[in-house]
TORMI-944835 format. One record per residue: residue number from 1; residue in three letters; x, y, z of N, C-alpha, C, O in turn. Coordinates in steps of 0.02 Angstrom, whole numbers, plus 50000, padded with zeros to 5 digits. Example, Ala and Ser with C-alpha at 12.3 -4.5 7.8 and 13.67 -1.06 7.14 Angstrom:
<atom><num>1</num><residu>ALA</residu><n_u>50660</n_u><n_v>49716</n_v><n_w>50390</n_w><ca_u>50615</ca_u><ca_v>49775</ca_v><ca_w>50390</ca_w><c_u>50660</c_u><c_v>49835</c_v><c_w>50390</c_w><o_u>50712</o_u><o_v>49834</o_v><o_w>50423</o_w></atom>
<atom><num>2</num><residu>SER</residu><n_u>50642</n_u><n_v>49888</n_v><n_w>50354</n_w><ca_u>50684</ca_u><ca_v>49947</ca_v><ca_w>50357</ca_w><c_u>50645</c_u><c_v>50002</c_v><c_w>50394</c_w><o_u>50670</o_u><o_v>50057</o_v><o_w>50402</o_w></atom>
This chain:
<atom><num>1</num><residu>MET</residu><n_u>49177</n_u><n_v>48582</n_v><n_w>51048</n_w><ca_u>49151</ca_u><ca_v>48646</ca_v><ca_w>51050</ca_w><c_u>49206</c_u><c_v>48674</c_v><c_w>51093</c_w><o_u>49249</o_u><o_v>48645</o_v><o_w>51126</o_w></atom>
<atom><num>2</num><residu>TYR</residu><n_u>49190</n_u><n_v>48751</n_v><n_w>51083</n_w><ca_u>49236</ca_u><ca_v>48781</ca_v><ca_w>51131</ca_w><c_u>49208</c_u><c_v>48811</c_v><c_w>51182</c_w><o_u>49148</o_u><o_v>48796</o_v><o_w>51188</o_w></atom>
<atom><num>3</num><residu>CYS</residu><n_u>49231</n_u><n_v>48849</n_v><n_w>51222</n_w><ca_u>49215</ca_u><ca_v>48886</ca_v><ca_w>51285</ca_w><c_u>49209</c_u><c_v>48936</c_v><c_w>51264</c_w><o_u>49227</o_u><o_v>48955</o_v><o_w>51209</o_w></atom>
<atom><num>4</num><residu>LEU</residu><n_u>49172</n_u><n_v>48978</n_v><n_w>51321</n_w><ca_u>49148</ca_u><ca_v>49044</ca_v><ca_w>51307</ca_w><c_u>49211</c_u><c_v>49096</c_v><c_w>51309</c_w><o_u>49215</o_u><o_v>49148</o_v><o_w>51277</o_w></atom>
<atom><num>5</num><residu>HIS</residu><n_u>49266</n_u><n_v>49064</n_v><n_w>51361</n_w><ca_u>49322</ca_u><ca_v>49098</ca_v><ca_w>51378</ca_w><c_u>49358</c_u><c_v>49126</c_v><c_w>51307</c_w><o_u>49375</o_u><o_v>49183</o_v><o_w>51290</o_w></atom>
<atom><num>6</num><residu>GLU</residu><n_u>49364</n_u><n_v>49054</n_v><n_w>51268</n_w><ca_u>49396</ca_u><ca_v>49055</ca_v><ca_w>51189</ca_w><c_u>49360</c_u><c_v>49105</c_v><c_w>51133</c_w><o_u>49390</o_u><o_v>49134</o_v><o_w>51088</o_w></atom>
<atom><num>7</num><residu>THR</residu><n_u>49284</n_u><n_v>49107</n_v><n_w>51146</n_w><ca_u>49269</ca_u><ca_v>49154</ca_v><ca_w>51105</ca_w><c_u>49281</c_u><c_v>49233</c_v><c_w>51124</c_w><o_u>49299</o_u><o_v>49276</o_v><o_w>51084</o_w></atom>
<atom><num>8</num><residu>LEU</residu><n_u>49270</n_u><n_v>49242</n_v><n_w>51184</n_w><ca_u>49288</ca_u><ca_v>49294</ca_v><ca_w>51223</ca_w><c_u>49357</c_u><c_v>49326</c_v><c_w>51193</c_w><o_u>49365</o_u><o_v>49381</o_v><o_w>51166</o_w></atom>
<atom><num>9</num><residu>ASP</residu><n_u>49401</n_u><n_v>49279</n_v><n_w>51207</n_w><ca_u>49481</ca_u><ca_v>49282</ca_v><ca_w>51182</ca_w><c_u>49483</c_u><c_v>49306</c_v><c_w>51108</c_w><o_u>49516</o_u><o_v>49355</o_v><o_w>51092</o_w></atom>
<atom><num>10</num><residu>LEU</residu><n_u>49440</n_u><n_v>49263</n_v><n_w>51053</n_w><ca_u>49444</ca_u><ca_v>49282</ca_v><ca_w>51001</ca_w><c_u>49403</c_u><c_v>49356</c_v><c_w>50981</c_w><o_u>49417</o_u><o_v>49389</o_v><o_w>50931</o_w></atom>
<atom><num>11</num><residu>HIS</residu><n_u>49357</n_u><n_v>49370</n_v><n_w>51023</n_w><ca_u>49318</ca_u><ca_v>49434</ca_v><ca_w>51006</ca_w><c_u>49375</c_u><c_v>49491</c_v><c_w>51017</c_w><o_u>49387</o_u><o_v>49538</o_v><o_w>50979</o_w></atom>
<atom><num>12</num><residu>GLU</residu><n_u>49404</n_u><n_v>49478</n_v><n_w>51070</n_w><ca_u>49477</ca_u><ca_v>49529</ca_v><ca_w>51092</ca_w><c_u>49517</c_u><c_v>49534</c_v><c_w>51045</c_w><o_u>49540</o_u><o_v>49590</o_v><o_w>51033</o_w></atom>
<atom><num>13</num><residu>ILE</residu><n_u>49537</n_u><n_v>49480</n_v><n_w>51007</n_w><ca_u>49591</ca_u><ca_v>49481</ca_v><ca_w>50964</ca_w><c_u>49559</c_u><c_v>49508</c_v><c_w>50901</c_w><o_u>49597</o_u><o_v>49534</o_v><o_w>50861</o_w></atom>
<atom><num>14</num><residu>ALA</residu><n_u>49509</n_u><n_v>49506</n_v><n_w>50891</n_w><ca_u>49473</ca_u><ca_v>49542</ca_v><ca_w>50833</ca_w><c_u>49456</c_u><c_v>49634</c_v><c_w>50850</c_w><o_u>49463</o_u><o_v>49687</o_v><o_w>50820</o_w></atom>
<atom><num>15</num><residu>THR</residu><n_u>49435</n_u><n_v>49616</n_v><n_w>50902</n_w><ca_u>49455</ca_u><ca_v>49712</ca_v><ca_w>50931</ca_w><c_u>49528</c_u><c_v>49741</c_v><c_w>50919</c_w><o_u>49538</o_u><o_v>49799</o_v><o_w>50899</o_w></atom>
<atom><num>16</num><residu>PHE</residu><n_u>49568</n_u><n_v>49704</n_v><n_w>50929</n_w><ca_u>49633</ca_u><ca_v>49733</ca_v><ca_w>50944</ca_w><c_u>49672</c_u><c_v>49738</c_v><c_w>50866</c_w><o_u>49723</o_u><o_v>49770</o_v><o_w>50855</o_w></atom>
<atom><num>17</num><residu>LYS</residu><n_u>49640</n_u><n_v>49703</n_v><n_w>50822</n_w><ca_u>49656</ca_u><ca_v>49667</ca_v><ca_w>50763</ca_w><c_u>49639</c_u><c_v>49751</c_v><c_w>50716</c_w><o_u>49675</o_u><o_v>49787</o_v><o_w>50682</o_w></atom>
<atom><num>18</num><residu>THR</residu><n_u>49566</n_u><n_v>49754</n_v><n_w>50740</n_w><ca_u>49523</ca_u><ca_v>49818</ca_v><ca_w>50689</ca_w><c_u>49568</c_u><c_v>49882</c_v><c_w>50706</c_w><o_u>49593</o_u><o_v>49919</o_v><o_w>50664</o_w></atom>
<atom><num>19</num><residu>ILE</residu><n_u>49572</n_u><n_v>49888</n_v><n_w>50786</n_w><ca_u>49603</ca_u><ca_v>49935</ca_v><ca_w>50804</ca_w><c_u>49677</c_u><c_v>49960</c_v><c_w>50779</c_w><o_u>49699</o_u><o_v>50017</o_v><o_w>50779</o_w></atom>
<atom><num>20</num><residu>CYS</residu><n_u>49701</n_u><n_v>49912</n_v><n_w>50763</n_w><ca_u>49783</ca_u><ca_v>49929</ca_v><ca_w>50734</ca_w><c_u>49765</c_u><c_v>49934</c_v><c_w>50650</c_w><o_u>49805</o_u><o_v>49970</o_v><o_w>50621</o_w></atom>
<atom><num>21</num><residu>MET</residu><n_u>49720</n_u><n_v>49908</n_v><n_w>50614</n_w><ca_u>49701</ca_u><ca_v>49911</ca_v><ca_w>50536</ca_w><c_u>49684</c_u><c_v>50002</c_v><c_w>50540</c_w><o_u>49715</o_u><o_v>50046</o_v><o_w>50511</o_w></atom>
<atom><num>22</num><residu>THR</residu><n_u>49643</n_u><n_v>50008</n_v><n_w>50572</n_w><ca_u>49620</ca_u><ca_v>50072</ca_v><ca_w>50587</ca_w><c_u>49659</c_u><c_v>50117</c_v><c_w>50584</c_w><o_u>49653</o_u><o_v>50168</o_v><o_w>50549</o_w></atom>
<atom><num>23</num><residu>LYS</residu><n_u>49713</n_u><n_v>50101</n_v><n_w>50630</n_w><ca_u>49801</ca_u><ca_v>50155</ca_v><ca_w>50631</ca_w><c_u>49804</c_u><c_v>50144</c_v><c_w>50561</c_w><o_u>49775</o_u><o_v>50186</o_v><o_w>50527</o_w></atom>
<atom><num>24</num><residu>SER</residu><n_u>49826</n_u><n_v>50107</n_v><n_w>50539</n_w><ca_u>49870</ca_u><ca_v>50089</ca_v><ca_w>50466</ca_w><c_u>49829</c_u><c_v>50132</c_v><c_w>50409</c_w><o_u>49854</o_u><o_v>50160</o_v><o_w>50360</o_w></atom>
<atom><num>25</num><residu>LYS</residu><n_u>49756</n_u><n_v>50131</n_v><n_w>50428</n_w><ca_u>49716</ca_u><ca_v>50182</ca_v><ca_w>50361</ca_w><c_u>49738</c_u><c_v>50249</c_v><c_w>50384</c_w><o_u>49754</o_u><o_v>50292</o_v><o_w>50343</o_w></atom>
<atom><num>26</num><residu>LEU</residu><n_u>49739</n_u><n_v>50254</n_v><n_w>50416</n_w><ca_u>49734</ca_u><ca_v>50343</ca_v><ca_w>50466</ca_w><c_u>49811</c_u><c_v>50367</c_v><c_w>50434</c_w><o_u>49820</o_u><o_v>50419</o_v><o_w>50402</o_w></atom>
<atom><num>27</num><residu>MET</residu><n_u>49865</n_u><n_v>50316</n_v><n_w>50451</n_w><ca_u>49922</ca_u><ca_v>50348</ca_v><ca_w>50435</ca_w><c_u>49947</c_u><c_v>50347</c_v><c_w>50382</c_w><o_u>49991</o_u><o_v>50386</o_v><o_w>50366</o_w></atom>
<atom><num>28</num><residu>GLN</residu><n_u>49917</n_u><n_v>50293</n_v><n_w>50338</n_w><ca_u>49941</ca_u><ca_v>50296</ca_v><ca_w>50261</ca_w><c_u>49928</c_u><c_v>50374</c_v><c_w>50229</c_w><o_u>49961</o_u><o_v>50404</o_v><o_w>50187</o_w></atom>
<atom><num>29</num><residu>LYS</residu><n_u>49868</n_u><n_v>50396</n_v><n_w>50265</n_w><ca_u>49863</ca_u><ca_v>50476</ca_v><ca_w>50235</ca_w><c_u>49915</c_u><c_v>50537</c_v><c_w>50280</c_w><o_u>49904</o_u><o_v>50598</o_v><o_w>50277</o_w></atom>
<atom><num>30</num><residu>LEU</residu><n_u>49959</n_u><n_v>50513</n_v><n_w>50310</n_w><ca_u>50012</ca_u><ca_v>50558</ca_v><ca_w>50341</ca_w><c_u>50072</c_u><c_v>50542</c_v><c_w>50316</c_w><o_u>50106</o_u><o_v>50591</o_v><o_w>50301</o_w></atom>
<atom><num>31</num><residu>VAL</residu><n_u>50094</n_u><n_v>50492</n_v><n_w>50307</n_w><ca_u>50171</ca_u><ca_v>50475</ca_v><ca_w>50281</ca_w><c_u>50182</c_u><c_v>50492</c_v><c_w>50205</c_w><o_u>50148</o_u><o_v>50477</o_v><o_w>50156</o_w></atom>
<atom><num>32</num><residu>SER</residu><n_u>50245</n_u><n_v>50530</n_v><n_w>50210</n_w><ca_u>50260</ca_u><ca_v>50529</ca_v><ca_w>50142</ca_w><c_u>50297</c_u><c_v>50475</c_v><c_w>50099</c_w><o_u>50285</o_u><o_v>50466</o_v><o_w>50040</o_w></atom>
<atom><num>33</num><residu>ASP</residu><n_u>50347</n_u><n_v>50440</n_v><n_w>50138</n_w><ca_u>50400</ca_u><ca_v>50396</ca_v><ca_w>50124</ca_w><c_u>50348</c_u><c_v>50324</c_v><c_w>50077</c_w><o_u>50309</o_u><o_v>50285</o_v><o_w>50105</o_w></atom>
<atom><num>34</num><residu>PRO</residu><n_u>50360</n_u><n_v>50324</n_v><n_w>50017</n_w><ca_u>50324</ca_u><ca_v>50278</ca_v><ca_w>49988</ca_w><c_u>50320</c_u><c_v>50201</c_v><c_w>50024</c_w><o_u>50269</o_u><o_v>50171</o_v><o_w>50043</o_w></atom>
<atom><num>35</num><residu>ASP</residu><n_u>50403</n_u><n_v>50175</n_v><n_w>50029</n_w><ca_u>50396</ca_u><ca_v>50127</ca_v><ca_w>50071</ca_w><c_u>50355</c_u><c_v>50105</c_v><c_w>50121</c_w><o_u>50322</o_u><o_v>50054</o_v><o_w>50114</o_w></atom>
<atom><num>36</num><residu>LEU</residu><n_u>50353</n_u><n_v>50146</n_v><n_w>50185</n_w><ca_u>50318</ca_u><ca_v>50143</ca_v><ca_w>50220</ca_w><c_u>50235</c_u><c_v>50145</c_v><c_w>50202</c_w><o_u>50194</o_u><o_v>50104</o_v><o_w>50224</o_w></atom>
<atom><num>37</num><residu>LYS</residu><n_u>50221</n_u><n_v>50195</n_v><n_w>50162</n_w><ca_u>50146</ca_u><ca_v>50192</ca_v><ca_w>50136</ca_w><c_u>50128</c_u><c_v>50128</c_v><c_w>50103</c_w><o_u>50068</o_u><o_v>50113</o_v><o_w>50101</o_w></atom>
<atom><num>38</num><residu>HIS</residu><n_u>50167</n_u><n_v>50095</n_v><n_w>50079</n_w><ca_u>50173</ca_u><ca_v>50001</ca_v><ca_w>50045</ca_w><c_u>50159</c_u><c_v>49977</c_v><c_w>50088</c_w><o_u>50102</o_u><o_v>49956</o_v><o_w>50086</o_w></atom>
<atom><num>39</num><residu>ILE</residu><n_u>50204</n_u><n_v>49962</n_v><n_w>50164</n_w><ca_u>50199</ca_u><ca_v>49940</ca_v><ca_w>50212</ca_w><c_u>50127</c_u><c_v>49943</c_v><c_w>50254</c_w><o_u>50095</o_u><o_v>49893</o_v><o_w>50269</o_w></atom>
<atom><num>40</num><residu>LEU</residu><n_u>50107</n_u><n_v>50009</n_v><n_w>50269</n_w><ca_u>50038</ca_u><ca_v>50013</ca_v><ca_w>50288</ca_w><c_u>49974</c_u><c_v>49997</c_v><c_w>50240</c_w><o_u>49915</o_u><o_v>49991</o_v><o_w>50258</o_w></atom>
<atom><num>41</num><residu>GLN</residu><n_u>49995</n_u><n_v>49991</n_v><n_w>50188</n_w><ca_u>49932</ca_u><ca_v>49958</ca_v><ca_w>50130</ca_w><c_u>49930</c_u><c_v>49890</c_v><c_w>50144</c_w><o_u>49877</o_u><o_v>49859</o_v><o_w>50153</o_w></atom>
<atom><num>42</num><residu>ARG</residu><n_u>49984</n_u><n_v>49865</n_v><n_w>50146</n_w><ca_u>49975</ca_u><ca_v>49782</ca_v><ca_w>50145</ca_w><c_u>49955</c_u><c_v>49748</c_v><c_w>50208</c_w><o_u>49930</o_u><o_v>49693</o_v><o_w>50219</o_w></atom>
<atom><num>43</num><residu>ASP</residu><n_u>49982</n_u><n_v>49823</n_v><n_w>50265</n_w><ca_u>49954</ca_u><ca_v>49803</ca_v><ca_w>50335</ca_w><c_u>49879</c_u><c_v>49773</c_v><c_w>50333</c_w><o_u>49856</o_u><o_v>49720</o_v><o_w>50354</o_w></atom>
<atom><num>44</num><residu>VAL</residu><n_u>49841</n_u><n_v>49843</n_v><n_w>50288</n_w><ca_u>49783</ca_u><ca_v>49848</ca_v><ca_w>50294</ca_w><c_u>49746</c_u><c_v>49793</c_v><c_w>50250</c_w><o_u>49686</o_u><o_v>49786</o_v><o_w>50263</o_w></atom>
<atom><num>45</num><residu>GLN</residu><n_u>49772</n_u><n_v>49755</n_v><n_w>50201</n_w><ca_u>49764</ca_u><ca_v>49706</ca_v><ca_w>50149</ca_w><c_u>49747</c_u><c_v>49638</c_v><c_w>50211</c_w><o_u>49694</o_u><o_v>49614</o_v><o_w>50231</o_w></atom>
<atom><num>46</num><residu>THR</residu><n_u>49817</n_u><n_v>49623</n_v><n_w>50226</n_w><ca_u>49806</ca_u><ca_v>49564</ca_v><ca_w>50267</ca_w><c_u>49768</c_u><c_v>49580</c_v><c_w>50334</c_w><o_u>49747</o_u><o_v>49529</o_v><o_w>50359</o_w></atom>
<atom><num>47</num><residu>SER</residu><n_u>49758</n_u><n_v>49619</n_v><n_w>50359</n_w><ca_u>49719</ca_u><ca_v>49633</ca_v><ca_w>50434</ca_w><c_u>49632</c_u><c_v>49618</c_v><c_w>50381</c_w><o_u>49596</o_u><o_v>49570</o_v><o_w>50394</o_w></atom>
<atom><num>48</num><residu>THR</residu><n_u>49623</n_u><n_v>49645</n_v><n_w>50352</n_w><ca_u>49542</ca_u><ca_v>49632</ca_v><ca_w>50299</ca_w><c_u>49535</c_u><c_v>49572</c_v><c_w>50315</c_w><o_u>49500</o_u><o_v>49547</o_v><o_w>50359</o_w></atom>
<atom><num>49</num><residu>LEU</residu><n_u>49587</n_u><n_v>49534</n_v><n_w>50259</n_w><ca_u>49569</ca_u><ca_v>49449</ca_v><ca_w>50261</ca_w><c_u>49565</c_u><c_v>49427</c_v><c_w>50335</c_w><o_u>49515</o_u><o_v>49398</o_v><o_w>50355</o_w></atom>
<atom><num>50</num><residu>ARG</residu><n_u>49612</n_u><n_v>49440</n_v><n_w>50372</n_w><ca_u>49610</ca_u><ca_v>49407</ca_v><ca_w>50440</ca_w><c_u>49549</c_u><c_v>49418</c_v><c_w>50481</c_w><o_u>49523</o_u><o_v>49375</o_v><o_w>50516</o_w></atom>
<atom><num>51</num><residu>LEU</residu><n_u>49525</n_u><n_v>49485</n_v><n_w>50473</n_w><ca_u>49459</ca_u><ca_v>49494</ca_v><ca_w>50522</ca_w><c_u>49412</c_u><c_v>49446</c_v><c_w>50477</c_w><o_u>49377</o_u><o_v>49404</o_v><o_w>50504</o_w></atom>
<atom><num>52</num><residu>LYS</residu><n_u>49413</n_u><n_v>49452</n_v><n_w>50414</n_w><ca_u>49333</ca_u><ca_v>49417</ca_v><ca_w>50375</ca_w><c_u>49359</c_u><c_v>49327</c_v><c_w>50406</c_w><o_u>49320</o_u><o_v>49283</o_v><o_w>50425</o_w></atom>
<atom><num>53</num><residu>GLU</residu><n_u>49403</n_u><n_v>49325</n_v><n_w>50402</n_w><ca_u>49413</ca_u><ca_v>49230</ca_v><ca_w>50429</ca_w><c_u>49391</c_u><c_v>49234</c_v><c_w>50506</c_w><o_u>49355</o_u><o_v>49192</o_v><o_w>50532</o_w></atom>
<atom><num>54</num><residu>LEU</residu><n_u>49415</n_u><n_v>49284</n_v><n_w>50536</n_w><ca_u>49391</ca_u><ca_v>49260</ca_v><ca_w>50604</ca_w><c_u>49309</c_u><c_v>49285</c_v><c_w>50601</c_w><o_u>49273</o_u><o_v>49246</o_v><o_w>50632</o_w></atom>
<atom><num>55</num><residu>ASN</residu><n_u>49284</n_u><n_v>49323</n_v><n_w>50581</n_w><ca_u>49224</ca_u><ca_v>49343</ca_v><ca_w>50572</ca_w><c_u>49182</c_u><c_v>49273</c_v><c_w>50557</c_w><o_u>49138</o_u><o_v>49251</o_v><o_w>50595</o_w></atom>
<atom><num>56</num><residu>GLU</residu><n_u>49200</n_u><n_v>49246</n_v><n_w>50504</n_w><ca_u>49171</ca_u><ca_v>49189</ca_v><ca_w>50484</ca_w><c_u>49171</c_u><c_v>49133</c_v><c_w>50532</c_w><o_u>49124</o_u><o_v>49094</o_v><o_w>50533</o_w></atom>
<atom><num>57</num><residu>LEU</residu><n_u>49223</n_u><n_v>49126</n_v><n_w>50574</n_w><ca_u>49224</ca_u><ca_v>49076</ca_v><ca_w>50626</ca_w><c_u>49180</c_u><c_v>49099</c_v><c_w>50690</c_w><o_u>49142</o_u><o_v>49054</o_v><o_w>50709</o_w></atom>
<atom><num>58</num><residu>LEU</residu><n_u>49178</n_u><n_v>49153</n_v><n_w>50722</n_w><ca_u>49128</ca_u><ca_v>49169</ca_v><ca_w>50765</ca_w><c_u>49047</c_u><c_v>49164</c_v><c_w>50718</c_w><o_u>48999</o_u><o_v>49133</o_v><o_w>50741</o_w></atom>
<atom><num>59</num><residu>SER</residu><n_u>49046</n_u><n_v>49195</n_v><n_w>50664</n_w><ca_u>48982</ca_u><ca_v>49171</ca_v><ca_w>50632</ca_w><c_u>48936</c_u><c_v>49110</c_v><c_w>50635</c_w><o_u>48877</o_u><o_v>49099</o_v><o_w>50650</o_w></atom>
<atom><num>60</num><residu>LYS</residu><n_u>48994</n_u><n_v>49074</n_v><n_w>50611</n_w><ca_u>48983</ca_u><ca_v>48988</ca_v><ca_w>50611</ca_w><c_u>48973</c_u><c_v>48949</c_v><c_w>50687</c_w><o_u>48960</o_u><o_v>48891</o_v><o_w>50699</o_w></atom>
<atom><num>61</num><residu>GLY</residu><n_u>48981</n_u><n_v>48988</n_v><n_w>50718</n_w><ca_u>48982</ca_u><ca_v>48958</ca_v><ca_w>50782</ca_w><c_u>49034</c_u><c_v>48910</c_v><c_w>50806</c_w><o_u>49027</o_u><o_v>48872</o_v><o_w>50854</o_w></atom>
<atom><num>62</num><residu>ILE</residu><n_u>49089</n_u><n_v>48916</n_v><n_w>50766</n_w><ca_u>49149</ca_u><ca_v>48846</ca_v><ca_w>50761</ca_w><c_u>49177</c_u><c_v>48876</c_v><c_w>50833</c_w><o_u>49179</o_u><o_v>48837</o_v><o_w>50880</o_w></atom>
<atom><num>63</num><residu>ILE</residu><n_u>49198</n_u><n_v>48943</n_v><n_w>50843</n_w><ca_u>49221</ca_u><ca_v>48962</ca_v><ca_w>50913</ca_w><c_u>49163</c_u><c_v>48998</c_v><c_w>50957</c_w><o_u>49174</o_u><o_v>49015</o_v><o_w>51014</o_w></atom>
C-alpha cells in the first residue's frame, strides 16, 4: 500500500497533465502550421490515455 504523500503526488501530476492537455487543445485552434497542429493533436491523444491510466490507478486504490 502506498502512503498518502504518494497519492497526493499522483494527483498533482494528473492536475498538471490536465492543464497541459487543455493548453494543447486550445492552441490547436490558434496555430496555422500543420506540423505543429499535428504535434498538438498527438499530445492531446497521449495525454488522454495517460490520464485514464492515472485515474484507473487512483480509483482502484492502488496508489
